[in-house]
C-alpha positions in Angstrom: 127.3 186.3 45.3 127.5 190.0 45.8 125.9 193.1 44.3 128.0 195.9 42.8 125.7 198.7 42.1 123.6 197.5 39.0 125.9 194.6 38.5 125.8 191.0 39.8 129.2 189.5 40.4 129.9 185.7 40.6 132.8 183.4 40.8 132.8 181.5 37.5 132.0 177.8 37.7 131.4 176.8 34.1 134.1 176.3 31.5 131.5 176.6 28.7 130.0 179.8 30.0 133.4 181.4 30.6 135.0 180.5 27.3 131.9 181.5 25.3 132.2 185.0 26.7 135.9 185.4 26.4 136.1 184.0 22.9 133.3 186.4 21.8 135.8 189.3 22.1 138.1 189.8 19.2 141.0 191.0 21.3 141.1 187.9 23.5 143.6 185.0 23.5 144.5 182.1 25.8 145.8 184.3 28.6 142.2 184.6 29.9 141.1 181.1 28.8 139.6 178.6 31.3 142.3 176.1 30.6 145.2 178.5 31.3 143.9 178.8 34.9 143.3 175.0 35.1 147.1 174.8 34.4 147.7 177.1 37.4 145.4 175.0 39.6 147.3 171.9 38.5 150.5 173.6 39.9 148.8 174.1 43.3 148.0 177.8 42.7 144.9 179.7 43.9 143.0 181.2 41.0 140.2 183.8 40.7 137.7 183.8 37.9 135.0 186.5 38.2 132.0 187.2 35.9 130.0 190.4 35.8 126.3 190.4 34.8 123.7 193.0 34.0 120.5 191.1 34.4 121.3 187.7 32.7 123.9 189.1 30.3 127.6 188.7 31.0 129.3 192.1 30.5 132.8 191.6 31.9 135.2 189.0 33.2 138.7 188.6 34.6 140.9 185.7 35.7 143.9 185.9 37.9 146.4 183.7 39.7 147.7 184.3 43.2 151.5 184.0 43.3 153.6 183.7 46.4 157.1 185.1 46.5 159.6 186.0 49.2 158.9 189.6 48.6 155.2 189.1 49.1 152.0 187.6 47.7 150.5 189.2 44.6 147.9 188.5 42.0 148.6 188.4 38.3 146.0 189.2 35.7 147.4 188.7 32.2 145.4 189.7 29.2 142.5 190.9 31.2 140.0 192.0 32.2 137.8 191.3 29.2 135.4 194.2 29.1 134.1 197.1 27.0 136.7 199.7 28.1 134.4 202.5 27.0 132.0 201.6 29.8 133.7 203.5 32.5 131.3 202.6 35.3 131.7 198.9 34.5 135.5 199.2 34.3 135.6 200.9 37.7 133.4 198.3 39.2 135.6 195.5 37.9 138.7 197.1 39.2 137.0 197.7 42.6 136.3 194.0 42.6 139.9 193.2 41.7 141.0 195.2 44.7 138.6 193.3 47.0 139.8 190.0 45.7 143.4 191.0 46.2 142.8 192.1 49.8 141.0 188.7 50.4 144.2 186.9 49.5 146.4 189.3 51.4 148.2 190.5 48.3 150.9 193.2 48.4 149.9 194.3 44.9 147.9 193.2 41.8 149.6 193.2 38.5 147.4 193.7 35.4 148.5 193.6 31.8 145.3 194.5 30.0 144.4 193.4 26.5 144.5 196.9 25.3 146.7 198.4 22.5 149.1 200.9 23.8 148.0 204.6 23.5 148.0 207.8 25.4 144.4 207.0 26.2 145.1 203.6 27.6 147.9 204.9 29.8 145.6 207.7 31.1 142.9 205.0 31.8 145.4 203.0 34.0 146.4 206.2 35.8 142.8 207.2 36.4 142.2 203.8 37.9 145.0 204.4 40.4 147.5 202.0 38.8 151.2 202.5 38.5 153.4 201.2 35.7 155.0 198.0 36.9 158.8 197.6 37.2 158.6 194.2 35.3 156.5 192.9 32.5 153.7 190.3 33.2 153.2 189.0 29.7 154.4 190.0 26.2 154.0 193.7 25.6 155.4 193.9 22.1 154.3 191.2 19.6 154.5 190.3 16.0 151.0 189.4 14.6 149.8 188.1 11.2 146.4 188.7 9.8 144.9 185.3 9.0 142.1 186.9 7.0 144.8 187.1 4.4 145.4 184.0 2.2 148.6 182.0 2.4 149.7 183.5 -0.9 149.1 187.1 0.5 151.1 186.4 3.6 154.0 184.9 1.6 153.9 187.9 -0.7 154.4 190.1 2.4 157.2 188.0 3.8 160.9 188.7 3.3 162.8 187.2 0.5 164.9 185.3 3.1 161.8 183.7 4.6 160.5 182.6 1.2 164.0 181.3 0.3 164.0 179.2 3.6 160.6 177.7 2.7 161.9 176.7 -0.8 165.0 175.2 0.8 162.9 173.3 3.4 160.6 171.9 0.7 163.7 170.3 -1.0 164.9 168.7 2.2 162.3 165.9 2.5 161.1 167.1 5.9 158.1 165.3 7.5 155.7 167.5 9.5 153.4 165.9 12.1 150.7 167.5 14.3 150.2 165.7 17.6 148.6 165.9 21.0 150.1 162.7 22.5 152.1 162.2 25.7 155.1 161.2 23.5 154.9 164.6 21.7 155.2 166.7 24.9 157.9 164.3 26.2 160.0 164.9 23.1 159.3 168.7 23.3 160.6 168.7 26.9 163.8 166.8 25.9 164.5 169.1 22.9 163.8 172.2 25.0 166.5 171.3 27.5 169.0 170.9 24.6 167.8 174.1 23.0 168.2 176.0 26.3 171.7 174.8 26.8 172.7 175.8 23.3 171.0 179.2 23.5 172.1 179.8 27.1 168.8 180.3 28.8 167.1 178.6 31.8 164.8 175.8 30.5 161.3 175.3 31.8 160.8 172.2 33.9 159.2 169.2 32.3 156.5 169.4 34.9 155.7 173.0 34.0 155.5 172.3 30.2 153.6 169.0 30.6 151.0 170.4 33.0 150.4 173.3 30.6 150.1 171.0 27.7 147.7 168.7 29.5 145.5 171.6 30.6 145.1 173.0 27.0 144.7 169.5 25.6 141.6 169.1 27.8 139.9 171.8 25.8 141.4 170.6 22.5 143.3 173.9 22.2 146.9 172.7 21.8 148.9 171.0 19.1 152.6 170.2 19.0 154.0 170.5 15.4 157.2 168.5 14.8 159.6 168.6 11.9 161.6 165.4 11.3 164.2 164.3 8.8 165.3 160.6 8.6 163.5 160.0 11.9 165.4 162.8 13.7 163.6 165.7 15.3 164.6 169.0 13.8 162.2 171.5 15.4 158.9 171.7 17.3 156.3 174.3 17.9 153.9 174.3 20.9 150.8 176.0 19.4 147.6 177.1 21.3 144.4 177.8 19.3 141.9 179.8 21.3 138.9 181.8 20.0 140.1 184.4 17.5 143.8 183.8 18.0 146.5 181.1 17.2 149.5 181.6 19.5 153.0 180.5 18.9 153.6 179.7 22.6 156.9 178.0 22.5 159.4 176.8 19.9 162.5 174.7 20.0 164.9 173.3 17.5 168.1 171.3 17.1 171.2 172.4 15.3 170.1 170.3 12.3 166.7 172.2 12.4 168.5 175.4 11.7 170.6 173.8 8.9 167.5 172.4 7.2 165.2 175.5 7.7 162.5 173.5 9.4 160.8 176.2 11.5 159.0 178.1 8.6 157.3 174.8 7.6 155.9 174.3 11.1 154.4 177.8 11.1 152.8 177.4 7.6 151.1 174.2 8.8 149.9 175.8 12.0 148.4 178.7 10.0 146.4 176.2 7.9 144.9 174.7 11.1 144.3 178.2 12.5 142.2 179.1 9.5 140.2 175.9 9.8 139.4 176.8 13.4 138.3 180.3 12.4 141.2 182.2 14.0 141.7 185.6 12.6 145.2 186.3 14.1 148.5 184.4 14.3 150.4 185.7 17.2 154.1 185.1 17.0 154.5 186.8 20.4 157.5 188.6 21.8 159.7 190.8 19.6 162.3 193.5 20.5 163.0 196.8 18.7 165.0 196.5 15.5 167.8 198.5 16.9 168.3 196.3 20.0 170.9 194.2 18.3 172.6 193.2 21.6 169.3 191.9 23.1 169.1 188.1 23.6 165.8 188.0 21.6 167.1 190.0 18.7 167.7 187.0 16.4 164.3 185.4 17.0 162.7 188.8 16.6 164.2 189.2 13.2 163.0 185.7 12.3 159.5 186.7 13.3 159.7 190.0 11.4 160.7 188.0 8.3 157.0 186.8 8.1 156.0 190.3 7.4 154.0 190.6 10.6 152.4 193.7 12.0 153.8 195.0 15.3 151.3 195.2 18.1 152.1 197.0 21.4 150.0 196.2 24.3 149.5 198.5 27.2 152.3 197.5 29.6 151.8 195.8 33.0 150.5 198.1 35.7 150.3 197.5 39.4 147.4 198.2 41.9 149.4 198.7 45.1 147.7 197.4 48.2 150.5 197.6 50.7 152.8 200.5 50.0 155.7 199.7 52.3 156.0 196.1 51.3 155.6 197.1 47.6 158.9 199.1 47.8 160.7 195.8 48.3 159.2 194.4 45.1 160.3 197.5 43.2 163.9 197.2 44.4 164.1 193.4 43.7 162.5 193.7 40.2 164.6 196.6 39.1 167.7 194.6 40.0 166.4 191.6 38.1 165.6 193.7 35.1 169.2 194.8 34.9 170.6 191.3 35.4 168.3 189.7 32.8 168.6 192.6 30.3 164.8 192.8 29.8 
């Protein structure tokens, strides 16, 4: 335990204490949840969870994972820190601590994608803290979000005609929807994801990666896999995470028949019902690209997400705290090349 001016700083040791604080902030989501970092621990990663107190009151927190790469070790802090950004002294103290932790793990840099909406003010704040815009993203920076304080009828009224037409079509197709947290559900998801990746020409996640993530969130009862079936055959699946104020469409996969029978909209409508039961106020469809980026590989899925009538949320992009300037130049070169190759 160390003292930072008027603050007390501790490594977090209680899931209950951690999640209670993180969930109390309306902007938070699973990126700073306890279980997301349990997933990293299960993959053999070192994680950092830090809590900041004034007297006995928690006033700030951040979690990060230490990543090793050929170009150098770095720490990634996605969706954090969770803090009152108007409290400049507290924010500075937290970023001073982030630097200290990064040096402890011999990091070349620390990449932070804060849970802040993009604005001139947010960019100035990053600059004032000595951070530089990262050459690559850390987590989604441009997302489609639905307001769950609206009723289902209000959301459908704001959706496109095409979306409502797909729902009506799906309702006539005798599709069965299930919501599961079983080992069988994630096994089926991994199987379908490989087929989906081959068809859409992207690199699939490993079964180990998806299963460990599923198991970590299942521990806190924060994950559900929604499955659409017709005549016993899987059409589509959604990997949903429910954490605090937000329901997150984390992953989605489908078969060719799933597209034919318009199964995906049904899965989302069911997940929204569960989200409201849990008190979520947002349904985050996650990454979208600009409407004019028609050649982007995510253009099609982005248009599908827009068909919900979602609001478009821009987060402050990832910024780097550079700890070793010379070694960081290698990172910039490698990541700029990757950006061009991957068209991201």
